[in-house]
SERO-4910 file (N, C-alpha, C, O; in steps of 0.05 Angstrom, whole numbers):
BEGIN
 pado doro    nc1    nc2    nc3   cac1   cac2   cac3    cc1    cc2    cc3    oc1    oc2    oc3
  Met    A     17    -24      0      0      0      0     18     25      0     37     27     15
  Lys    A     10     44    -17     25     69    -19      8     92     -8    -15     96    -17
  Ala    A     19    107     11      5    129     23     20    155     19     44    156     22
  Leu    A      5    176     11     17    202      8      7    220     30    -17    225     32
  Val    A     25    230     46     18    248     68     20    277     58     39    284     45
  Val    A     -1    293     64     -1    322     57     -5    338     82    -23    334     98
  Ala    A     14    357     87     14    372    112     22    401    107     37    407     89
  Glu    A     11    418    124     20    446    124     44    449    142     63    463    135
  Phe    A     44    436    165     66    438    184     83    413    182     73    391    187
  Tyr    A    109    417    175    127    394    172    155    404    175    161    427    166
  Pro    A    173    388    185    201    397    188    213    404    161    206    393    140
  Ser    A    232    423    161    246    432    137    274    441    145    281    441    168
  Glu    A    289    447    125    316    458    131    313    485    145    330    491    162
  Arg    A    292    500    139    288    525    152    279    522    181    287    538    198
  Asp    A    263    502    187    253    498    214    251    468    219    230    456    212
  Pro    A    271    455    230    271    426    233    253    415    254    250    391    257
  Val    A    240    433    270    222    424    292    193    427    284    176    412    294
  Leu    A    186    445    266    158    450    258    144    425    249    154    411    231
  Gly    A    122    418    262    106    395    254    121    369    256    116    350    240
  Ile    A    139    366    275    154    341    278    136    317    283    143    295    275
  Trp    A    113    322    295     94    300    300     84    288    274     80    264    272
  Ala    A     79    305    254     69    295    228     90    277    215     84    256    203
  His    A    116    285    217    137    269    206    140    243    221    143    222    209
  Glu    A    138    244    248    141    219    263    119    199    257    123    175    256
  Gln    A     94    210    253     72    192    246     77    179    218     71    156    214
  Ala    A     87    195    199     93    185    173    114    163    174    111    142    161
  Val    A    135    167    190    156    147    194    143    122    207    150     99    199
  Ala    A    126    126    227    113    103    241     96     87    222     96     62    223
  Ala    A     81    100    203     65     86    184     83     70    165     77     48    157
  Arg    A    105     83    157    125     69    140    135     44    154    136     22    142
  Asp    A    142     47    179    153     24    194    132      2    199    138    -21    204
  Ala    A    106     10    198     84     -9    202     76    -23    176     58    -39    176
  Gly    A     90    -17    154     85    -32    130     76    -16    105     76    -28     83
  Ala    A     69      9    108     61     25     85     85     37     71    106     43     84
  Glu    A     83     41     45    102     58     31     92     87     32     69     92     26
  Val    A    109    105     41    100    132     47    118    153     34    142    151     34
  Glu    A    105    172     22    118    197     13    102    221     25     80    217     34
  Val    A    115    244     25    103    267     38    103    291     20    122    295      5
  Val    A     81    307     20     79    332      7     74    354     28     56    351     45
  Val    A     89    375     27     85    397     46     75    422     31     87    430     11
  Leu    A     53    433     40     43    458     29     60    481     40     59    488     63
  His    A     77    492     23     98    510     30     90    539     23     94    547      0
  Arg    A     79    553     42     70    581     37     94    599     35    111    601     54
  Leu    A     97    613     13    120    630      8    119    656     23    140    668     30
  Val    A     95    667     27     93    693     40     97    690     70     82    675     83
  Pro    A    116    704     82    121    701    111     97    712    127     81    727    116
  Pro    A     94    704    152     73    715    169     75    745    171     97    756    168
  Arg    A     52    758    175     52    788    175     70    799    197     82    820    193
  Thr    A     73    785    219     90    794    241    118    798    232    132    817    240
  Ser    A    128    779    215    156    782    207    159    803    185    181    813    181
  Leu    A    137    811    172    139    832    152    141    860    164    147    879    150
  Arg    A    137    862    190    138    888    204    165    895    213    169    917    224
  Asn    A    185    878    209    212    884    219    232    879    196    225    871    174
  Arg    A    257    884    203    278    882    183    284    854    173    298    850    153
  Ser    A    273    834    188    279    806    180    261    797    157    263    774    149
  Ala    A    243    814    147    223    805    128    236    794    103    230    772     94
  Leu    A    255    809     91    268    800     67    285    774     72    286    757     55
  His    A    297    773     95    313    749    102    295    725    104    301    704     93
  Glu    A    271    728    117    252    706    120    242    697     92    240    674     86
  Leu    A    235    717     75    225    710     49    247    695     33    241    676     19
  Gly    A    272    705     35    294    691     22    297    662     31    302    645     14
  Arg    A    295    658     57    297    630     67    275    613     56    280    589     49
  Arg    A    251    623     54    229    608     43    233    601     13    227    579      4
  Leu    A    243    621     -1    248    617    -30    270    597    -35    270    582    -55
  Arg    A    290    596    -17    313    578    -20    308    550     -9    324    532    -13
  Glu    A    285    546      4    279    519     15    280    498     -8    264    501    -27
  Pro    A    296    478     -6    297    457    -27    270    445    -31    256    438    -12
  Arg    A    262    442    -56    235    431    -62    233    401    -58    211    391    -54
  Thr    A    255    387    -57    255    358    -51    276    354    -29    299    361    -31
  Gln    A    267    340     -7    285    334     14    280    305     22    260    293     15
  His    A    299    293     38    295    267     48    300    268     78    320    278     88
  Arg    A    281    256     93    282    256    122    276    228    132    255    218    128
  Asp    A    296    216    146    293    189    156    283    170    135    267    152    141
  Gly    A    293    173    111    286    155     90    261    161     75    254    147     56
  Leu    A    247    182     82    222    190     69    228    213     49    243    231     55
  Arg    A    217    210     25    219    232      6    198    253     12    175    246     16
  Val    A    206    278     14    189    300     21    190    321     -1    211    331     -8
  Thr    A    166    327    -13    164    347    -34    151    372    -23    128    370    -12
  Tyr    A    164    395    -26    152    420    -16    139    435    -40    152    441    -60
  Val    A    113    439    -38     98    451    -59     92    480    -52     76    486    -34
  Pro    A    105    500    -66    101    528    -59     73    537    -67     62    529    -87
  Phe    A     62    555    -51     37    569    -58     37    596    -45     51    601    -25
  Val    A     21    614    -56     18    641    -44    -11    644    -36    -29    631    -48
  Ser    A    -16    662    -17    -44    666     -8    -45    692      7    -24    703     16
  Pro    A    -69    703     11    -72    727     27    -66    722     56    -61    699     64
  Pro    A    -65    743     73    -58    740    101    -77    721    116   -100    719    109
  Arg    A    -66    708    136    -81    688    151   -106    700    164   -127    687    164
  Ala    A   -104    724    175   -126    735    191   -152    737    176   -173    732    187
  Arg    A   -151    743    150   -175    747    135   -180    726    114   -201    726    101
  Ala    A   -161    707    110   -164    689     88   -157    660     94   -155    644     75
  Tyr    A   -152    653    119   -142    626    125   -161    605    115   -152    584    106
  Ala    A   -187    610    117   -206    590    108   -204    584     78   -214    564     69
  Arg    A   -192    602     63   -189    599     34   -161    590     25   -156    587      2
  Trp    A   -143    586     44   -116    577     37   -116    551     21   -100    548      4
  Gly    A   -135    533     28   -136    508     13   -142    513    -17   -131    499    -34
  Ala    A   -159    532    -22   -165    539    -50   -141    550    -64   -136    545    -88
  Trp    A   -125    566    -50   -101    578    -62    -79    556    -66    -65    557    -86
  Ala    A    -78    537    -48    -58    516    -51    -66    494    -70    -48    479    -80
  Ala    A    -91    491    -77   -101    469    -93    -88    467   -121    -80    445   -128
  Pro    A    -86    489   -136    -75    486   -163    -46    476   -164    -41    457   -179
  Pro    A    -28    488   -148     -1    476   -149      0    448   -137     16    431   -145
  Leu    A    -17    443   -117    -18    416   -106    -27    396   -127    -16    374   -129
  Ala    A    -48    403   -143    -58    384   -163    -37    378   -184    -33    355   -191
  Ala    A    -21    398   -192      1    393   -211     22    375   -199     32    357   -212
  Ala    A     28    380   -173     48    363   -159     38    334   -157     54    315   -160
  Leu    A     13    330   -151      2    303   -147      3    288   -174      8    264   -174
  Arg    A     -2    302   -196      0    288   -222     28    278   -227     33    256   -237
  Arg    A     48    296   -221     76    288   -225     83    265   -206     96    245   -215
  Ile    A     76    267   -182     83    246   -162     71    220   -169     83    199   -166
  Arg    A     46    220   -178     31    195   -183     44    179   -206     41    154   -206
  Arg    A     58    192   -224     71    178   -246     93    160   -236     98    138   -247
  Arg    A    107    167   -214    128    151   -204    121    137   -178    134    118   -169
  Phe    A    100    148   -164     92    136   -138     61    135   -138     48    153   -128
  Pro    A     50    114   -150     20    112   -153      6    107   -126     -1     85   -120
  Phe    A      3    129   -111     -8    126    -84    -37    117    -84    -52    123   -102
  Asp    A    -43    101    -64    -70     89    -61    -88    106    -43   -112    106    -47
  Val    A    -76    121    -24    -91    136     -5    -76    162      1    -52    162      0
  Val    A    -91    183      7    -79    209     15    -86    214     44   -109    211     52
  His    A    -66    220     60    -70    226     89    -63    255     93    -40    263     93
  Ala    A    -84    272     98    -80    301    102    -81    307    132    -97    297    147
  His    A    -63    325    140    -62    334    168    -76    361    170    -67    381    159
  Asn    A    -99    362    183   -116    385    188   -134    391    165   -127    388    141
  Ser    A   -159    398    172   -179    404    151   -171    427    133   -175    425    109
  Val    A   -160    448    146   -152    472    131   -123    477    137   -115    478    160
  Pro    A   -107    481    116   -114    481     88   -110    454     74   -119    450     52
  Ala    A    -97    434     88    -88    410     74   -112    394     64   -113    386     40
  Gly    A   -131    387     82   -154    371     73   -170    384     51   -177    371     32
  Gln    A   -175    410     54   -190    425     34   -175    426      8   -187    423    -14
  Ala    A   -148    429      8   -132    430    -16   -133    404    -31   -135    403    -55
  Val    A   -131    382    -16   -131    355    -28   -158    351    -42   -158    341    -65
  Leu    A   -180    358    -29   -206    354    -42   -209    371    -67   -219    362    -88
  Arg    A   -199    396    -66   -201    414    -89   -182    405   -112   -187    411   -135
  Ala    A   -161    391   -105   -143    380   -125   -154    356   -140   -143    348   -160
  Arg    A   -176    345   -130   -191    324   -143   -174    299   -149   -175    288   -170
  Thr    A   -159    291   -129   -144    266   -132   -164    243   -130   -185    245   -117
  Arg    A   -158    221   -143   -177    198   -143   -174    181   -119   -191    164   -114
  Ala    A   -154    185   -103   -149    168    -79   -167    176    -56   -174    200    -54
  Pro    A   -175    157    -40   -192    164    -16   -175    181      3   -151    178      5
  Leu    A   -189    198     18   -176    217     37   -180    207     65   -202    203     75
  Val    A   -158    204     79   -157    200    108   -149    227    120   -127    237    113
  Leu    A   -165    238    138   -160    265    148   -154    264    178   -171    255    194
  Ser    A   -131    274    186   -124    276    215   -133    303    225   -126    324    214
  Val    A   -148    303    247   -157    327    260   -141    330    286   -143    313    303
  His    A   -127    352    289   -109    355    312   -119    375    332   -106    381    352
  Gly    A   -143    386    328   -155    404    348   -164    431    337   -187    438    340
  Pro    A   -146    446    323   -155    472    312   -179    469    294   -196    488    292
  Asp    A   -182    446    280   -205    442    262   -232    446    276   -251    455    264
  Val    A   -233    439    301   -258    440    316   -257    460    339   -278    469    348
  Leu    A   -234    467    349   -232    485    372   -229    514    364   -239    532    379
  Phe    A   -217    520    341   -211    548    334   -222    557    307   -236    577    306
  Val    A   -215    542    287   -221    551    259   -251    557    255   -257    578    244
  Pro    A   -270    539    263   -298    545    257   -308    570    272   -326    583    261
  Gln    A   -297    575    295   -307    597    311   -293    624    307   -305    645    309
  Gln    A   -267    622    300   -251    647    300   -241    655    272   -231    678    269
  Val    A   -245    639    252   -236    645    225   -260    651    207   -278    634    205
  Pro    A   -261    674    194   -283    679    175   -286    657    154   -267    652    139
  Gly    A   -309    645    153   -313    623    134   -302    597    142   -303    577    127
  Gly    A   -290    596    166   -277    572    175   -296    548    179   -288    525    174
  Asp    A   -320    554    188   -339    532    193   -346    517    167   -347    493    166
  Val    A   -350    533    145   -356    520    119   -332    504    109   -336    482     99
  Ala    A   -308    516    112   -284    502    101   -279    476    116   -272    455    104
  Val    A   -283    476    143   -278    452    158   -299    431    152   -293    407    149
  Arg    A   -324    439    150   -345    419    143   -340    407    116   -345    383    112
  His    A   -331    423     97   -325    413     70   -303    391     72   -306    370     60
  Ala    A   -282    396     87   -261    376     89   -270    351    104   -264    329     95
  Leu    A   -285    355    126   -294    332    141   -313    314    125   -312    290    126
  Ser    A   -330    327    110   -350    312     94   -337    297     71   -348    277     62
  Gly    A   -314    306     62   -301    293     39   -282    271     47   -271    257     30
  Ala    A   -277    268     73   -258    248     82   -271    221     84   -294    218     92
  Arg    A   -256    200     76   -266    173     79   -265    165    108   -284    153    118
  Ile    A   -244    172    122   -241    166    151   -228    190    163   -210    202    152
  Val    A   -237    198    188   -225    220    202   -211    208    227   -222    193    242
  Leu    A   -186    216    230   -170    208    254   -168    231    273   -159    253    266
  Ala    A   -176    227    298   -175    247    319   -152    240    338   -147    216    342
  Asn    A   -139    260    349   -116    254    367   -124    250    396   -107    244    412
  Ser    A   -150    252    403   -160    245    429   -189    239    428   -203    246    408
  Glu    A   -200    226    448   -228    220    448   -245    245    449   -266    246    437
  Gly    A   -236    265    464   -251    290    465   -254    304    438   -275    313    431
  Ile    A   -232    304    423   -233    315    396   -250    298    378   -265    308    361
  Ala    A   -249    271    381   -266    253    365   -295    259    369   -311    259    350
  Asn    A   -303    264    394   -331    270    400   -340    296    387   -362    298    378
  Leu    A   -322    316    387   -329    341    373   -332    337    343   -350    350    331
  Val    A   -316    320    332   -318    314    303   -344    300    297   -358    305    278
  Arg    A   -351    281    314   -376    266    310   -400    284    311   -420    278    297
  Arg    A   -399    305    326   -421    324    327   -425    338    301   -446    350    296
  Gln    A   -405    337    283   -407    349    257   -421    329    237   -424    336    213
  Gly    A   -429    306    247   -442    287    230   -424    268    215   -433    254    197
  Val    A   -399    268    222   -379    250    209   -384    221    218   -387    217    242
  Gly    A   -383    203    200   -389    175    206   -366    160    218   -367    153    242
  Asp    A   -345    155    203   -322    139    212   -301    157    224   -285    168    210
  Val    A   -301    159    251   -282    175    265   -267    156    284   -279    141    299
  Arg    A   -240    156    283   -224    138    299   -203    154    315   -193    174    305
  Val    A   -198    146    339   -178    159    356   -151    145    350   -148    121    354
  Val    A   -132    160    339   -105    151    335    -87    170    350    -82    193    341
  His    A    -77    162    373    -60    179    389    -32    182    376    -21    163    365
  Leu    A    -22    206    376      6    210    370     23    197    392     13    190    413
  Gly    A     49    194    387     64    179    406     92    190    411     98    214    406
  Thr    A    109    173    421    137    179    427    153    154    427    141    132    428
  Asp    A    179    156    427    196    133    431    204    130    460    208    150    474
  Leu    A    205    105    469    213    100    496    244     99    498    256     83    484
  Pro    A    256    116    514    285    115    516    293     89    530    278     76    544
  Gly    A    318     81    525    327     55    536    329     55    566    326     34    579
  Gly    A    334     78    579    336     80    608    325    106    618    316    122    602
  Ile    A    326    109    644    315    133    657    339    151    665    357    143    678
  Glu    A    337    176    656    358    196    663    357    202    693    336    201    706
  Gln    A    381    209    703    382    220    730    367    246    731    371    263    714
  Lys    A    350    250    752    333    274    753    345    296    770    359    291    789
  Ser    A    339    320    761    346    344    778    321    350    795    301    359    785
  Ala    A    323    344    821    300    346    839    290    375    841    267    379    851
  Glu    A    306    394    834    298    422    838    286    435    812    279    458    813
  Thr    A    284    420    791    277    432    765    250    421    755    246    397    754
  Ile    A    232    440    749    207    433    735    209    444    706    224    464    702
  Val    A    195    433    687    200    439    659    174    441    644    155    427    650
  Thr    A    174    458    623    153    458    603    167    459    576    186    473    571
  Val    A    157    442    557    166    443    529    142    450    512    121    436    512
  Gly    A    144    472    498    121    480    481    125    508    470    142    524    479
  His    A    108    515    451    108    541    439    100    562    460     81    557    475
  Leu    A    113    584    461    107    605    481     84    622    472     88    644    461
  Val    A     60    612    476     35    626    470     18    626    495     22    610    513
  Ala    A     -1    645    497    -16    649    521    -31    624    531    -32    619    555
  Arg    A    -42    609    512    -59    586    521    -43    564    535    -54    547    548
  Lys    A    -16    564    531      0    543    545      3    549    575     11    532    590
  Arg    A     -3    574    583     -4    582    611     23    579    626     23    571    649
  His    A     44    586    612     70    587    626     69    606    649     82    602    670
  Ala    A     54    628    646     53    648    667     42    637    693     50    645    715
  Asp    A     23    618    691     12    605    715     34    590    730     34    590    755
  Val    A     52    578    715     74    563    728     93    582    743    101    576    765
  Ile    A     99    604    730    116    624    743    103    635    768    117    638    788
  Arg    A     78    640    767     64    650    791     62    629    813     64    635    836
  Ala    A     59    604    805     59    582    824     85    580    839     86    576    863
  Leu    A    107    583    824    134    582    837    138    606    856    151    603    876
  Trp    A    127    629    848    128    652    866    113    646    892    123    653    914
  Leu    A     91    632    891     76    625    915     92    605    932     88    603    956
  Leu    A    109    589    920    125    569    934    153    579    942    169    563    952
  Arg    A    158    604    938    186    614    940    197    611    968    221    607    971
  Glu    A    181    613    988    192    611   1016    194    583   1025    214    576   1038
  Arg    A    175    566   1018    176    538   1027    195    521   1010    206    501   1019
  His    A    198    529    984    214    514    966    232    532    949    228    535    925
  Pro    A    250    546    962    267    565    947    286    552    927    297    565    910
  Glu    A    289    526    929    307    512    911    295    507    884    310    501    865
  Leu    A    269    509    881    256    503    856    261    524    835    261    548    840
  His    A    267    515    811    270    533    788    256    520    764    250    497    763
  Tyr    A    252    537    744    235    530    721    251    532    695    264    552    689
  Leu    A    250    510    680    263    508    654    242    510    632    224    493    631
  Val    A    243    530    615    224    535    594    238    529    567    256    544    559
  Ile    A    229    508    553    241    500    528    221    507    506    198    497    506
  Gly    A    229    524    487    212    533    466    214    562    462    227    576    477
  Asp    A    200    572    441    200    601    435    173    609    425    156    592    418
  Gly    A    168    635    423    143    644    413    137    672    422    153    685    435
  Pro    A    114    683    414    107    711    418    105    720    448    107    743    454
  Glu    A    101    701    466     98    708    494    125    709    509    125    714    533
  Arg    A    146    704    496    172    701    511    178    727    526    186    726    549
  Gly    A    176    750    513    182    775    526    165    780    551    176    788    572
  Asn    A    140    775    549    122    779    572    129    760    595    129    767    618
  Leu    A    136    735    588    143    716    609    170    723    622    173    720    646
  Glu    A    189    732    606    215    740    618    211    764    637    223    765    658
  Arg    A    194    783    630    188    805    648    174    797    673    180    806    695
  Leu    A    155    778    670    140    768    694    159    754    713    158    759    737
  Ala    A    177    738    702    196    723    719    214    743    734    221    739    757
  Ala    A    223    763    719    241    783    731    227    799    753    238    804    774
  Asp    A    202    807    747    187    823    766    182    807    792    183    819    814
  Leu    A    176    781    790    170    765    813    195    753    826    194    742    848
  Gly    A    218    755    813    242    744    824    243    713    823    255    701    841
  Val    A    229    702    804    228    673    801    250    663    783    254    674    761
  Pro    A    266    643    791    288    633    774    277    617    751    268    595    754
  Val    A    279    628    726    269    616    702    292    617    681    304    637    677
  Arg    A    296    594    669    316    593    647    300    588    621    286    569    618
  Phe    A    303    607    602    291    604    575    312    595    556    332    609    551
  Thr    A    308    572    544    328    561    526    323    570    497    341    568    480
  Gly    A    299    579    490    291    583    462    285    556    450    285    535    463
  Gln    A    281    556    424    274    531    410    300    514    406    321    525    399
  Leu    A    297    489    412    320    470    410    313    448    390    290    443    384
  Glu    A    333    435    381    329    410    365    313    391    382    315    390    406
  His    A    296    375    368    277    358    383    292    339    402    283    338    426
  Ala    A    313    326    394    327    307    412    339    322    435    339    311    458
  Gln    A    349    346    431    361    361    453    340    369    473    344    368    497
  Ala    A    317    378    463    295    386    481    286    362    498    281    365    522
  Leu    A    283    339    485    275    315    500    295    308    522    288    301    544
  Gly    A    321    309    514    341    302    534    341    320    558    343    310    581
  Leu    A    337    346    554    336    364    577    311    359    594    312    358    618
  Ala    A    288    356    580    263    353    595    263    328    612    253    327    634
  Arg    A    275    306    601    274    281    616    294    279    639    295    259    653
  Arg    A    310    300    643    327    302    666    315    319    688    328    324    709
  Cys    A    290    328    684    277    345    704    259    328    722    252    305    716
  Ala    A    251    339    745    235    324    764    206    323    756    192    303    762
  Leu    A    196    344    743    167    345    738    162    362    713    174    383    709
  Phe    A    144    352    696    135    367    672    109    381    679     90    368    688
  Val    A    108    407    674     84    423    682     75    440    658     90    457    649
  Met    A     51    434    649     39    450    627      9    451    630     -5    435    618
  Pro    A     -1    470    646    -30    472    651    -45    487    629    -61    505    634
  Ser    A    -40    478    604    -51    493    581    -80    488    577    -91    468    586
  Ile    A    -93    507    563   -121    504    556   -123    499    526   -104    504    511
  Asp    A   -147    490    517   -151    483    489   -129    464    479   -118    467    458
  Glu    A   -123    444    496   -102    425    490   -115    399    478   -126    383    493
  Ala    A   -114    397    452   -127    374    439   -114    347    446   -128    327    449
  Phe    A    -88    347    448    -74    323    458    -50    330    475    -52    328    499
  Gly    A    -28    339    463     -5    346    478     17    325    478     21    311    497
  Val    A     31    323    455     52    304    452     74    309    473     87    290    482
  Ala    A     77    334    481     99    340    500     95    325    527    114    318    540
  Tyr    A     70    321    535     65    306    560     77    278    558     92    269    575
  Val    A     69    264    536     77    235    535    107    233    529    119    213    536
  Glu    A    119    253    516    147    252    511    162    254    538    182    239    542
  Ala    A    153    271    556    166    273    582    160    247    598    178    236    611
  Met    A    136    238    598    128    215    613    143    190    605    149    173    622
  Ala    A    150    188    579    165    165    570    192    163    583    203    141    586
  Gly    A    203    186    592    228    186    606    226    185    636    245    190    650
  Gly    A    202    177    646    198    174    674    193    200    689    197    202    713
  Val    A    184    220    674    178    246    686    148    249    689    134    250    669
  Pro    A    137    251    714    108    255    717    101    283    706    118    300    703
  Ala    A     75    286    699     66    311    687     42    322    701     27    308    714
  Ile    A     38    348    698     14    362    707      2    376    683     15    391    669
  Gly    A    -25    372    680    -40    385    659    -65    397    670    -70    396    695
  Ala    A    -81    409    653   -106    422    662   -130    404    659   -133    390    639
  Arg    A   -146    404    680   -171    387    679   -190    398    659   -193    422    655
  Gly    A   -205    380    646   -226    388    627   -216    391    598   -232    397    581
  Glu    A   -190    387    593   -179    390    566   -179    363    553   -172    343    566
  Pro    A   -185    361    527   -187    336    513   -162    318    516   -164    294    522
  Gly    A   -139    330    511   -115    314    512   -108    303    539   -106    279    543
  Pro    A   -103    321    559    -96    312    586   -117    292    597   -109    274    611
  Glu    A   -142    296    592   -163    278    603   -160    251    590   -169    231    602
  Asp    A   -148    249    567   -146    223    552   -121    208    559   -119    184    553
  Ile    A   -101    220    572    -75    207    575    -74    187    597    -65    165    594
  Gly    A    -84    195    621    -86    175    642    -65    176    663    -54    198    669
  Asp    A    -58    153    675    -40    152    698    -13    163    692     -1    159    671
  Gly    A     -3    178    712     23    191    709     21    220    702     41    235    703
  Leu    A     -3    229    695     -8    257    690    -30    266    709    -52    255    710
  Val    A    -24    286    725    -42    296    746    -56    321    735    -43    338    722
  Leu    A    -81    324    741    -97    346    730   -104    366    752   -110    359    774
  Val    A   -102    392    744   -109    414    762   -129    432    748   -130    432    723
  Pro    A   -144    448    762   -163    467    749   -147    487    732   -126    496    740
  Pro    A   -157    493    708   -143    512    691   -144    541    703   -163    548    715
  Gly    A   -123    556    698   -122    584    706   -122    588    736   -133    608    745
  Asp    A   -111    570    751   -111    572    780    -83    567    791    -76    545    799
  Pro    A    -66    588    792    -39    584    802    -37    574    830    -18    559    837
  Glu    A    -56    580    847    -56    571    875    -58    540    876    -43    527    890
  Arg    A    -78    529    862    -81    500    861    -58    487    847    -49    465    855
  Leu    A    -47    500    827    -23    489    813      0    488    833     15    468    834
  Ala    A      4    510    848     26    510    867     23    488    888     42    475    895
  Ala    A     -2    484    898     -6    462    917      0    435    906     11    418    920
  Gln    A     -7    431    880     -1    405    868     29    400    864     39    379    869
  Ile    A     42    421    855     72    419    852     84    412    879    102    395    880
  Glu    A     76    426    900     87    421    926     81    393    936     99    380    947
  Asp    A     57    383    931     50    356    940     69    335    927     76    315    940
  Leu    A     77    340    902     93    321    888    123    323    895    136    303    901
  Val    A    133    348    895    162    350    899    169    346    929    193    340    935
  Ala    A    150    348    947    156    343    975    158    314    982    167    307   1003
  Glu    A    150    297    963    152    268    967    168    255    945    157    244    926
  Pro    A    195    256    947    212    246    925    206    217    918    207    209    894
  Arg    A    201    200    938    196    172    932    170    169    916    169    154    896
  Tyr    A    149    183    924    124    181    909    128    192    881    117    182    862
  Leu    A    143    214    879    148    226    852    162    206    834    156    204    810
  Gln    A    181    191    845    195    171    829    176    149    821    176    140    798
  Glu    A    159    140    840    139    119    833    119    128    812    112    113    794
  Leu    A    111    154    814     93    165    794    106    166    766     93    163    746
  Gly    A    132    172    766    147    172    741    147    144    728    145    142    704
  Ala    A    150    123    744    149     96    733    122     90    722    119     77    701
  Val    A    101     99    735     73     96    725     70    111    699     58    100    680
  Ala    A     81    135    698     78    151    673     91    136    650     80    135    628
  Arg    A    115    125    654    129    111    633    113     86    624    111     80    600
  Ala    A    101     72    643     85     49    636     60     56    620     52     42    602
  Thr    A     48     79    626     25     89    611     33     93    582     18     86    564
  Val    A     56    106    578     65    111    550     71     85    536     64     82    513
  Ala    A     85     67    550     91     41    537     67     26    528     67     12    508
  Glu    A     45     29    543     21     14    537      4     27    515     -8     14    499
  Arg    A      4     54    514    -16     68    497     -5     88    477    -19     95    458
  Phe    A     19     98    481     28    122    466     55    119    452     70    138    451
  Thr    A     61     95    442     86     92    427     81     98    398     58     97    388
  Trp    A    102    106    383    100    110    355     93     84    340     80     84    319
  Ala    A    102     61    351     96     36    339     66     31    338     54     23    318
  Arg    A     53     37    361     23     34    361     10     54    343     -9     47    329
  Cys    A     19     78    343      8     99    325     11     90    296     -8     93    280
  Gly    A     34     79    288     37     70    261     19     47    253      7     47    232
  Thr    A     15     28    272     -3      6    266    -32     16    263    -46      7    244
  Asp    A    -40     34    280    -68     44    279    -72     61    253    -93     61    241
  Thr    A    -51     76    245    -53     93    221    -55     75    196    -72     81    179
  Val    A    -39     55    194    -40     37    171    -67     22    171    -78     18    149
  Ala    A    -78     15    194   -104      2    194   -125     21    183   -144     12    170
  Ala    A   -123     47    189   -142     66    178   -139     68    147   -159     70    133
  Tyr    A   -114     68    137   -110     68    109   -124     44     96   -137     47     75
  Glu    A   -120     21    108   -131     -3     96   -162     -2     97   -175    -11     78
  Ala    A   -173      9    118   -202     11    120   -213     31     99   -234     26     87
  Ala    A   -198     53     95   -207     72     74   -206     59     47   -225     64     31
  Leu    A   -186     43     41   -185     30     15   -207      9     13   -219      5     -9
  Gly    A   -213     -5     35   -235    -24     34   -262    -11     30   -278    -22     15
  Ala    A   -266     12     43   -291     26     39   -293     36     10   -315     36     -2
  Glu    A   -271     45     -1   -271     55    -29   -278     32    -48   -294     36    -67
  Ala    A   -266      9    -43   -273    -14    -61   -302    -22    -58   -315    -29    -78
  Gly    A   -313    -21    -33   -341    -27    -29   -359     -8    -44   -379    -17    -55
  Asp    A   -352     18    -44   -369     38    -58   -369     32    -88   -390     35   -101
  Lys    A   -346     25    -99   -344     19   -127   -360     -5   -135   -373     -6   -156
  Arg    A   -360    -26   -118   -376    -50   -123   -406    -43   -122   -422    -54   -138
  Ala    A   -413    -25   -104   -442    -17   -101   -451     -3   -126   -474     -6   -135
  Ile    A   -433     13   -138   -440     27   -163   -444      8   -186   -450     16   -208
***
């Protein structure tokens, strides 16, 4: 079976971390028995934020110089350039802008790689673009959260674009049960939960008992500020605690100022290579990310695989789906977060036991091997349904 993955977010020479989960799932599907190639919708126009400063021409140049064909972990990856209006007013139509160059690329690719199924990541723009490109292969669509949590409510025309993609998919893959339920409310028939995963390290790193960590994009919904405030509340009883923040994003300046104003010891590493980020995180005592609108949260299970217990926010689709080894606190409540951090770090033996439970949870439910097997099973089911429809005709 030959599967073609189409994604907006995918690692590149320009950004080797962007969409790393989509790449890992593609590799997992390959390892589970499918032949896999990848197409990346490569938007040439930089985000508006970068156009407001002197780095605009540099960023545009980097995008233009991005090699159109790359190989990553044995997978051939084709970057298909497209242009479109700004995200704020036109994101729902990006699929329409990307469809013509994507259709041309699919025709070229099919001559040497006659793919049986297309697997698109996110309804907009990838799923929408695939449908508009009118490929003959059945569509398997992965929904990662924005499709149902943000785009329909916050993007002009987003509800129509998402419904179009969902209705055109043969099978929809959701990254958590909560997201699957939201998709089912759209009237979609075949919705399956396929969790993203992580690799289990061979051993457990020695932990720094004084360090708690978050790995993620520095945006408001990740609630890094709540962690900083929680450590300020613990400053007298636990002055040894400090916070490692791995990642970058628009909130970094605000978070650095907050940490300085409160006198909380925080180290900001910026964005790191994926393996380096994992290595640092797995040497910490506790992973803390009380984020909201969290559809799944690969960062939780990546830390847990290394024997690091985690804290997430109650009521969020991803954290509610993960299970043992991840402790839930009310969202937006630094006081309750501080109490939970204290309960855990004050009992080193219990913290170690909880880390072992966390690792066992990942081994049972959240490995890339399991993700690959489930993904290939969805491909096979989509092909079976396609064959059944043709027989019915």
